[in-house]
C-alpha positions in Angstrom: -5.0 -11.3 15.1 -1.1 -11.3 14.5 0.5 -13.5 12.1 1.8 -15.4 14.8 -1.4 -16.0 16.6 -2.8 -17.1 13.2 0.2 -19.4 12.4 -0.4 -21.0 15.6 -4.2 -21.3 14.8 -3.5 -22.7 11.2 -1.3 -25.7 12.9 -3.6 -26.3 15.3 -6.6 -26.8 12.9 -4.4 -28.5 10.2 -3.5 -31.3 12.5 -7.1 -32.1 13.8 -7.6 -32.0 9.7 -5.0 -34.2 8.9 -3.1 -31.9 6.5 0.7 -31.2 7.2 1.0 -28.4 9.8 3.4 -26.4 7.9 0.5 -25.7 5.3 -1.7 -24.6 8.1 1.2 -22.0 9.6 1.7 -20.6 6.2 -2.2 -20.1 5.5 -2.1 -18.6 8.8 0.7 -16.2 8.4 -0.9 -15.1 5.2 -4.4 -14.4 6.5 -2.6 -12.6 9.5 -0.6 -10.4 6.9 -3.4 -9.6 4.7 -5.6 -8.6 7.9 -2.6 -6.3 9.1 -2.6 -4.4 6.0 -6.3 -3.8 6.1 -6.4 -2.8 9.6 -3.4 -0.2 8.9 -4.8 1.3 6.0 -7.9 1.5 7.8 -6.3 3.3 10.9 -4.3 5.6 9.0 -7.1 7.0 6.8 -9.3 10.1 8.8 -12.9 9.2 9.1 -13.5 12.7 8.0 -12.5 15.4 5.9 -10.5 18.3 7.4 -11.2 21.4 6.0 -9.2 24.8 6.6 -11.0 28.0 5.5 -8.7 30.5 3.5 -9.4 33.7 1.4 -8.0 34.4 -2.0 -6.7 37.6 -3.4 -7.2 38.1 -6.8 -4.7 40.8 -7.2 -2.0 39.1 -5.8 -2.7 35.2 -6.5 -2.2 34.5 -2.6 -4.3 32.4 0.1 -4.4 33.7 3.5 -5.7 32.3 6.6 -8.7 34.0 8.3 -6.6 33.9 11.7 -4.1 36.4 9.9 -4.6 39.6 11.1 -2.6 42.7 10.1 
C-alpha cells in the first residue's frame, strides 16, 4: 500500500464517482503516507521489552554484568 498505488486507486475511484481525478490522487497520497507512518512506527518498536540482568555494588556505585569474571 504505497502512496503511489493509493493515488492511482484514488484517481480511478474519483473518475467513476465524477469527482476531479486530482482530488482522488491527493486523498490517495495522504492515506498512503499516513499508512506508511503507522506501519513504520509498528516495525521499529520491539514487541517485547528486552531485559539485561546487572548487579549493583552499593560500595562503589557501579553496575556489573553477571558475565563479568575476575
